[in-house]
N, C-alpha and C positions, 0 to 999 in steps of 0.2 A: 504494500500500500504506500503509494508516494504522496497522494493528495489528501489522505485522511478519510476518504469515503469508506463506507462499510462494503466489504467484498460480498459478491454473490456467487453462487455455484453455477457454472455454465459448461457446456460441452465444447471442446475445441474441435478443429477440423478432423482430428483422428478419433473423435467420439470419446475422449477421456474427460472426465469431470475435473474441472479446475476452478480455483477461486479467482475471480476476475473483478476488477474495479469498474463499476458501471460509468464512472465519471471520466477517468483518464485512460481506461483500457489496459492498465497494468495487469499482468497475469502472474500468479504465484506458482512457481514450479518447484515442488519439493525435491530435494536431492538426497541421494544416499550418503551415508557416512563412509569415509575412506580410512582404513587402518592398514598398517604395514608392520611386518614382523619378520623374525628370523627362525630358521630351522638350523640348529646347531647340534652337531654330533661330536662326541668324544669317545673314542674306543668303541664305536658302534652303538653308542647310547645317545638318546635324544634328551636335550635339555627342556624341562618343563618347570613352570612356576605355579604354585598353588595360590589361587586368588584369595585375598584377605578382605575384599569388598564385593558388594553386590554390583551388578548381577553376577551370578555363578560363584558366589562366595563358597569357598571350600572345594571348588573344582580346579583341575589342572588345565593349563593353557600354555601356548607357545609365547615367548617374549614378543609382545606386540602392543600397539596402541594407535589411537587416532592421529592422523597427520595434522600438522599445523597448517594454516593458510599459507600457500606459497612454498611449502616444503616438498622437496623431492622425495619420492617414496623410499629410495635406498637410504637417504640420509635419515629419514624418519624411522625406518626400521632399526638402523644402528643406534639412534638416539633412544628409542624406546627400550631396546635391549640393554643399553647401559643403565638407564634409569631403573629398570626392574631387576637387573642381575648384578650390576657392578662390572660387567665385562665390556671392554672395548672390542668391537668386532668390525670386520670388513664384509659388507653385504656383497655377495657375488652374483651368481646366476639366479634369475627369476625362476622360481619353482612352479608357482600356481597362483591363480586368482580365484577366490571363492566368493560367490554372492551369498549373503545371509539375510534372512528375514525373521530370525528367532530372537533377536536382541530387543529387550524392552525399551531401549533408548532409540531404536529405529533401525531400518534396514540399511545394509551397506555392503562393502566389499572388503575382503582381507587379501592383501598382497603379501606373498611370502617369498623371501629370498633365502638361498643357502648362504651361510655365513661362516667365517673363520674367526676364531678368538685371536686377537692380537695381544691383549694383556688384561690384567685385572684379576681380582679374586671374587668368587661368588659371594654375594651378600643379598639379603632381603631388602624389601622396600615397603612403603605403606600399602602398595597394591598387592604385593606378594611376598610374604615373609618366609615361605618355605620353597626351596628350590632343589632340584635333583636331576640326575641323568638316569634314564630308564632304558633298558633293552626292550626289544620288540616283544619279548615274552613276559616282562614284568611291568608293563605300563599300568599306571594307577587306573582304578575303576571309573572315577568320575571326571570326565573331560568336559570343559566348557563348550558352549555353542559358538555362534558367530563365526563359523568356518573352522574353528580350531578342532572340533570333533572330526570333521571330514579330513582335515590335513593330517592329524595324528593317525587316523585310520589308514590313510594312503601310505604314510611313512611306514607304519607297521606291516601292511600287506607287502610293500616293496621289499622290506628287509626279510620277510618270511618267504619270498618268492611266490606270492599269490597275486592274482590280478585284483587291483583295487578299483572300486566304483567311487569316483570322486564326488558323486552326488549323494552317496549314502550318509545318513546321519546316525 
């Protein structure tokens, strides 16, 4: 809303319902949230962080978080990894992009990069106080949503030599 008028619901040319300003024609286009993270392995084990906050408090997830406005996804993935684990990493190859619609904060995409540890010691953060490396056979039971569940499933299946369905939740 630019002019201060109350928005009305209207169909656009593609028949999607949108909020539109009847006075100035401004259209509200909701956008997905964009997060980026890393897949870090050490000795064949995957690094996971246990969430200390909602949503998914008590569930395990990959080091990741929302990108800042104007932030490159590789840079954001490395920043989030450092903030949540204390590890300085180099984001390398793009692994996968997952769309998610199960986050109560809104739908989005999770961009994941393979990463190498450059330096640092594992330490917790306000978002995740417990961290660990897990083999494909001993992954924790409760994995967070928002694409993390599918990414961990794919990683596990690949390590066990099984075909992974990246859409499986």
